[in-house]
N, C-alpha and C positions, 0 to 999 in steps of 0.2 A: 648902285655902284656894283661893279663886277668884283667877284671874289678873285684874289690873286692866285695864279697857278703855282703849285708846288713842284718846281722843276726837279728838285732832288728826288722826290717821291716818284715822279714820272720816269726819271732816268733809272732809278732802282728797279721799277717795274719792268722797264724794257730790258734791262740787263738780266733780270730773272727769267724773262720770257726767252731771251736769246740762249741762255744756259740750258733751259728746258728743251728747246729745239735742237741744240747741239747734242745733248745727251740722248734724245730720241733718235737722232740721225746715227750716232755711233751704235746704239743698240740695234737699230734696223740693219745696219751694215753687218754686224755680227750675226744676226739672224739669217741674213742673206748668204753669208759664207757657209753657215751650217746647212741651210736648206739646199744649197747647190752641191753639197758634198765637198766643197773646197777646204773644209776644216781637216780633211785627211791629208792634205799637202803639208810639207814642211814650210815654215814661215818664209824661208829664202825663195823657194819656188813660187809661192803665192805672191810675194812682193815683186818678184821678177816678172811674173805674168801680168800683174796689174800695171807695172811700169811700162811694159811693152804695149799694153792696151792703151794707156794714156798717151804714149808717143806715136801711136799708129796714125799715119797721115792718109792712108788709103780709104777714101770715102765708101767705096763698094764693100770693103772688108768691115768697116764699122757698121754699115747698113745690115750686113749679114748677122753681125753680133746683136744688133738691135732687134732684128726679127726673131732670132733665137731666144733672146731674153723675153720678148713679148709672148712667145709660145710657152716659155717656162711659167710665166705668171698667169697665163690663161689655162695652165694645166695640160698643154699640148705635149705630144710625144717628142717633138723635135727639141724642146728646151730642157727636158728632164735628163740629167746625167745618170749613168748606170748606177751610181751609189745611192741615188735618190729614188730608186724603184723602177727605172726605165729598163728597156731591153739592152742587153750587152752585145 
């Protein structure tokens, strides 16, 4: 005979895993803000820039941002802001 599943324990485990993933995402976003030098911006400017980015409908503009971000993560010169050690 099969052992009955403990749905409560499985649900608790999934909730814990979701919380861990959310916490890691928040931490990584904070690290990204610091790594890009965006922590030097005041909170209103940073929020406005992120809102503008989220609302941007121009596919070519988004592709340019994506390429620059890829360069940043690969250590390329194009993606590194001046405050992070790039040329000014």
